C-alpha positions in Angstrom: -0.2 -0.2 0.3 1.4 3.5 -0.9 3.1 5.4 1.6 4.4 9.0 1.0 1.4 10.0 -0.4 0.8 13.9 1.1 -3.4 12.0 2.8 -3.1 9.1 4.6 -7.2 9.4 4.3 -9.6 11.1 2.0 -12.9 11.5 2.5 -15.0 11.5 -1.3 -18.0 12.5 -1.2 -17.6 14.5 2.7 -20.5 16.9 1.0 -23.1 14.6 0.7 -25.7 13.4 3.5 -23.6 10.7 5.0 -20.6 12.3 4.5 -20.7 14.8 6.4 -20.7 12.8 9.2 -18.1 10.9 7.9 -15.0 14.1 8.3 -16.9 14.4 11.5 -15.7 10.9 12.9 -12.3 11.1 10.9 -11.8 14.6 12.7 -12.0 12.7 16.2 -10.4 10.2 15.4 -7.2 12.0 13.7 -7.3 14.0 17.7 -6.7 10.5 19.4 -3.4 9.2 20.7 -3.1 7.0 18.4 -2.9 9.2 15.3 -2.9 12.6 16.8 -0.4 14.7 14.6 1.0 11.0 12.2 -2.6 11.8 9.9 -3.4 14.6 6.9 -5.9 13.9 5.6 -8.6 15.5 3.5 -12.0 15.4 2.0 -13.4 15.4 -1.6 -16.1 16.2 -4.4 -17.6 18.5 -6.6 -17.8 21.9 -4.9 -14.9 23.5 -2.8 -18.0 25.6 -0.6 -20.0 22.5 0.3 -17.3 20.7 1.0 -15.3 24.1 3.0 -19.1 24.0 4.5 -18.7 20.0 6.3 -15.2 21.2 7.5 -16.7 24.4 8.6 -19.6 22.9 10.2 -16.9 19.7 11.7 -15.1 22.2 13.0 -17.8 24.2 15.1 -19.6 21.2 16.0 -16.6 19.7 17.4 -15.0 22.6 19.0 -11.9 22.0 16.7 -11.2 25.6 14.7 -7.8 24.5 13.6 -9.9 22.1 11.3 -10.4 24.8 9.0 -7.0 25.5 7.9 -5.7 21.8 9.1 -7.7 19.7 6.5 -7.0 19.9 2.7 -9.7 20.3 -0.3 -9.8 18.3 -3.3 -12.1 18.8 -5.9 -12.8 15.8 -7.8 -16.1 14.5 -9.3 -17.1 11.1 -10.5 -17.3 11.8 -14.0 -14.4 13.4 -14.7 -11.3 10.3 -14.3 -8.7 13.1 -14.2 -10.0 14.3 -11.0 -10.3 10.5 -9.6 -7.0 9.8 -10.7 -5.7 12.9 -8.9 -7.6 12.1 -6.2 -6.7 8.3 -5.8 -2.9 9.6 -6.1 -2.9 11.7 -2.9 -4.1 9.6 -0.9 -3.3 5.9 1.0 -6.9 5.2 1.8 -10.0 6.9 0.6 -13.2 6.4 2.2 -16.1 6.6 -0.3 -19.4 8.2 0.5 -20.9 8.1 -2.8 -23.8 6.4 -3.6 -25.8 4.9 -4.9 -22.8 2.4 -5.7 -24.0 0.4 -8.5 -24.0 3.9 -10.3 -20.8 5.8 -8.4 -18.7 3.3 -7.5 -16.5 1.6 -10.8 -15.0 4.3 -11.2 -13.8 5.5 -8.0 -12.6 1.4 -7.4 -10.7 1.7 -11.0 -9.0 4.9 -10.5 -7.6 3.5 -6.6 -6.6 0.3 -7.9 -4.6 1.8 -11.1 -2.9 4.8 -9.3 -2.3 2.4 -5.9 -5.0 3.9 -3.2 -6.8 1.5 -1.3 -10.7 2.4 -0.7 -13.4 1.7 1.4 -16.7 2.1 0.5 -20.1 1.8 3.0 -22.2 -0.6 0.4 -25.0 -2.5 0.7 -25.6 -3.7 -2.6 -24.7 -6.8 -3.6 -24.4 -7.0 -7.1 -22.0 -3.8 -6.7 -19.8 -5.4 -4.2 -19.6 -9.3 -5.8 -19.3 -7.5 -9.6 -16.3 -5.7 -8.4 -14.7 -8.3 -7.0 -15.4 -10.3 -10.5 -14.3 -7.5 -12.3 -11.3 -6.1 -10.3 -9.8 -8.3 -7.4 -6.8 -9.8 -9.5 -6.0 -6.4 -10.5 -6.4 -4.9 -6.8 -4.0 -8.1 -6.2 -1.2 -7.0 -8.7 -1.2 -3.8 -7.7 -1.2 -4.6 -3.9 -4.1 -2.8 -2.8 -7.3 -3.5 -0.6 -10.6 -2.7 -2.1 -13.0 -3.4 1.1 -16.9 -2.9 0.2 -19.6 -3.1 3.5 -17.8 -1.2 5.6 -20.9 0.6 7.4 -24.1 -0.6 9.5 -23.9 -2.9 6.0 -22.2 -5.2 6.9 -19.3 -4.6 9.7 -21.6 -5.4 12.9 -23.2 -9.1 10.9 -19.9 -10.4 9.5 -17.5 -9.4 12.8 -20.7 -10.4 14.6 -20.6 -13.6 13.1 -16.5 -14.0 13.8 -16.8 -12.6 17.3 -19.2 -15.6 17.5 -17.0 -17.8 16.3 -14.3 -17.3 18.2 -16.0 -17.5 21.6 -17.8 -20.6 21.1 -15.5 -23.3 22.5 -15.7 -26.6 19.7 -16.7 -25.5 16.7 -19.0 -23.3 15.6 -21.9 -24.4 12.2 -24.5 -22.2 11.9 -25.5 -18.6 13.3 -28.9 -17.1 12.9 -28.9 -13.0 14.0 -32.1 -10.9 14.6 -31.7 -7.5 14.0 -33.3 -4.7 16.3 -33.6 -1.3 16.3 -35.1 1.1 18.6 -36.2 4.5 18.4 -36.5 7.0 21.0 -39.7 9.6 21.0 -39.0 11.3 17.9 -38.7 8.1 16.3 -37.0 7.5 12.9 -36.0 7.5 9.7 -33.1 6.9 6.7 -31.9 9.3 4.1 -33.5 8.1 1.3 -30.0 7.1 -0.9 -30.7 3.7 1.1 -33.7 3.6 -0.1 -33.2 4.1 -3.5 -30.1 1.3 -3.4 -32.9 -0.5 -2.4 -35.3 0.2 -5.8 -32.9 -0.5 -7.7 -31.0 -3.4 -6.4 -34.4 -5.5 -5.8 -35.2 -4.2 -9.9 -31.7 -5.6 -10.5 -31.5 -8.9 -9.5 -31.2 -10.4 -12.7 -28.0 -9.2 -13.2 -26.9 -10.0 -9.5 -27.4 -14.4 -10.9 -25.2 -13.6 -13.4 -22.1 -12.1 -11.3 -22.8 -14.7 -9.6 -23.1 -17.4 -12.6 -19.7 -15.7 -14.6 -17.3 -15.9 -10.7 -18.9 -19.8 -10.3 -18.0 -20.4 -7.0 -18.8 -23.9 -6.0 -21.0 -24.2 -2.7 -19.7 -23.7 0.5 -19.8 -27.7 2.1 -22.1 -27.6 4.7 -21.1 -29.0 8.3 -23.0 -29.8 11.2 -26.4 -30.0 10.7 -28.1 -27.9 8.3 -29.4 -24.7 9.2 -33.6 -24.9 8.6 -34.6 -21.1 7.2 -37.4 -19.5 8.5 -40.4 -18.5 6.9 -41.2 -14.7 5.1 -42.8 -13.6 8.8 -42.6 -15.7 11.8 -42.8 -15.5 15.8 -39.8 -15.6 17.5 -39.4 -17.0 20.5 -36.1 -16.2 21.2 -36.6 -12.5 21.4 -40.9 -12.7 21.5 -41.2 -11.2 18.7 -42.7 -11.1 15.0 -39.3 -10.9 12.4 -39.0 -11.0 8.5 -36.0 -12.1 6.6 -32.9 -9.0 6.7 -33.5 -7.9 3.1 -29.7 -6.1 3.2 -26.5 -7.3 2.4 -25.4 -9.2 5.2 -26.0 -13.1 4.3 -24.2 -12.0 0.6 -21.3 -10.6 2.8 -21.1 -13.2 5.7 -21.0 -16.0 3.0 -18.6 -14.4 1.0 -16.4 -14.1 4.2 -16.7 -17.7 5.0 -15.9 -19.3 1.7 -12.7 -16.5 2.1 -11.8 -18.1 5.3 -12.2 -21.8 3.8 -11.0 -21.6 0.9 -8.0 -19.8 2.6 -7.4 -21.0 6.0 -9.0 -24.0 6.1 -11.8 -23.0 8.5 -15.0 -24.6 9.1 -17.7 -22.5 7.1 -20.4 -21.2 9.3 -23.8 -21.6 7.5 -25.0 -18.0 8.0 -29.4 -16.0 8.8 -30.1 -12.7 8.7 -33.3 -11.7 10.5 -34.7 -8.3 11.7 -37.7 -8.0 14.2 -41.1 -6.0 13.3 -42.3 -6.0 16.6 -46.5 -7.2 17.2 -49.3 -8.6 14.9 -50.3 -4.6 13.3 -46.7 -3.8 12.5 -46.6 -7.3 10.5 -50.2 -6.2 8.6 -48.8 -2.7 7.6 -45.3 -4.4 6.6 -46.1 -6.8 4.7 -49.4 -4.1 2.7 -46.1 -1.6 1.7 -43.8 -4.7 1.3 -46.4 -5.8 -1.4 -46.4 -2.3 -3.4 -43.0 -2.0 -3.2 -42.2 -5.6 -4.8 -45.1 -4.8 -7.2 -44.2 -1.1 -8.6 -40.5 -1.7 -7.9 -41.0 -4.5 -11.4 -41.7 -1.4 -13.6 -40.3 2.1 -15.0 -42.7 4.0 -14.1 -43.3 2.6 -10.3 -39.5 2.8 -9.7 -40.1 6.6 -10.7 -42.7 6.5 -8.2 -40.8 4.8 -5.6 -37.8 7.5 -5.9 -39.7 10.4 -6.5 -42.0 9.9 -3.4 -40.4 7.6 -0.9 -41.8 9.2 2.8 -45.1 7.9 1.1 -43.9 4.9 0.0 -41.9 3.6 3.1 -44.5 4.9 5.5 -42.1 7.8 6.5 -39.4 5.2 7.2 -37.0 7.2 4.1 -37.2 10.5 3.4 -35.0 13.2 1.7 -34.1 15.1 3.9 -33.0 12.3 6.6 -33.0 12.3 10.2 -32.7 14.7 12.6 -29.9 15.4 15.3 -32.6 14.4 18.2 -33.5 11.0 16.1 -30.5 9.6 15.4 -30.1 10.8 19.5 -32.7 8.7 20.6 -32.3 5.4 18.1 -29.9 2.4 18.4 -29.5 -1.2 17.0 -28.8 -4.3 18.3 -27.9 -7.3 16.3 -28.3 -10.6 18.3 -26.2 -13.7 17.5 -27.6 -17.4 18.7 -24.3 -19.5 17.2 -24.4 -23.7 17.2 -22.2 -26.0 17.0 -19.9 -29.2 18.2 -17.7 -28.8 21.7 -14.5 -29.8 22.2 -13.2 -32.9 20.1 -17.2 -33.8 18.5 -16.8 -34.5 15.5 -19.6 -31.9 13.8 -20.1 -34.5 10.6 -21.6 -37.0 13.8 -25.3 -36.5 15.5 -26.6 -33.2 16.3 -24.8 -29.9 17.2 -24.4 -29.9 20.9 -22.8 -26.8 21.8 -24.8 -23.1 21.6 -23.8 -19.5 22.3 -25.8 -16.3 22.2 -23.4 -12.9 21.4 -24.8 -9.6 20.8 -23.3 -6.1 19.1 -25.1 -2.9 20.0 -24.5 0.4 19.0 -26.0 3.7 18.2 -27.6 5.0 15.5 -27.1 2.5 12.8 -27.0 4.6 9.8 -24.8 8.3 10.3 -23.3 7.3 13.6 -22.6 3.6 13.9 -21.8 3.3 9.9 -19.4 6.4 10.3 -17.4 4.8 13.4 -17.1 1.5 11.7 -16.3 3.0 8.2 -13.1 5.7 9.9 -12.1 2.3 12.4 -11.1 -0.1 8.9 -9.0 2.9 7.7 -7.5 2.8 10.3 -6.6 -0.7 10.9 -5.7 -0.4 7.0 -3.0 2.6 8.2 -2.0 0.6 11.4 -2.1 -3.1 11.3 -0.5 -3.8 7.7 0.9 -6.9 9.2 -2.1 -8.7 10.4 -3.6 -7.8 7.2 -4.0 -10.4 4.2 -0.5 -10.5 2.9 -2.3 -9.9 -0.9 -3.8 -7.0 -2.0 -7.4 -7.5 -3.6 -11.6 -6.7 -3.2 -12.2 -8.7 0.3 -15.0 -8.4 2.8 -14.5 -6.3 6.1 -14.4 -9.6 7.4 -12.1 -11.5 5.4 -9.7 -8.3 5.3 -9.8 -7.7 9.3 -10.3 -11.6 10.4 -6.6 -11.2 12.3 -6.6 -7.6 13.7 -8.1 -5.7 16.7 -11.1 -4.4 15.2 -13.8 -5.8 16.9 -11.0 -4.0 19.9 -11.5 -0.8 18.2 -15.1 -0.6 17.4 -15.9 -1.6 20.8 -14.3 1.8 22.1 -16.2 3.9 20.0 -19.1 2.4 21.3 -19.8 -0.7 18.9 -20.0 -3.4 21.7 -19.7 -6.8 21.0 -20.6 -9.0 24.1 -21.3 -12.7 24.7 -24.8 -12.6 26.0 -24.8 -16.6 26.8 -22.4 -19.4 27.2 -24.6 -22.4 28.2 -22.6 -24.9 29.0 -22.2 -28.4 26.7 
């Protein structure tokens, strides 16, 4: 990875809704003991005025007036390859906040690889993530750079949570189910419509994801231990006393890719995984079913997609808005992801008999989209800067779990408000 560059970190898309919070988080972390005085960083995007405003805002909110003069500005447009190359040449790690990634992610990845910068994004879009692996993994390996997708709420809690669960079971972990529970305060909660757009385009284009997977051509992972049974489209979770549904994000895709990498490169036992989200009581289930059905019908047609994108608040029941959450909404929101793992005790053959060991772990943290995501992204970047010897020896396109399984990322997250813990360790 490139050293001796003007900037260790560059936040690209710094003036976007998520980018502004990533800028604040970089400013906080750059002032901590480990990095203080050793990290130069910059913001990048199309508008000098908007970028300066974001730096000024961070300076005011954090009480760090020095940011206004210390943080450099790089003018850069995703549609201008020369400007992207100029940005990448100056950076050790680019933190890419410009989405939807299916439209804007590829030029950034190409520029970073060709100009020797590593790149982290916060995409929850499997088609983009797996397409990048298909098309750019070999070139990234040649160049010795790390391209690591899904380093936000999608999907560091899930991916690292499965590894944490595995590391804390005495024996062999063979299957995990995770349940996401999002909590909001009296002001409620919502998500910026950038995430909504990614979901609309992603669901509309699932055939292309299947095509990418066929082109990658991976063999099926072996099933070790008892086969994990999939739950229904809506079911009552006795574990959490709530109705639940399959989680629609990229978690399952990302975890599977990590498990494949660790099985192939480290001969580790692949863990079966299923991701779910709690939705509450029966009233919430009925509302969700109507909204979900309408969404799935509209997303199939061009005019339907235009309606969904034009009126996110209406079609999502207020969960997605063009303005994004308010400060109070973010302060009142948090998430818990609970992992129920099963496996086989030490000395027990996972190929024989039923699982005889269980474990329950949890990852919990602040508001997922704009507080936890910047924390996860920035800590992933710090690992790239500070723990080079613990990363995979070769560059390439990686999931968080594949890149960071031997690093101290989980310890770093614990210190920054995303907490990993063992809830119970029932004896065999």
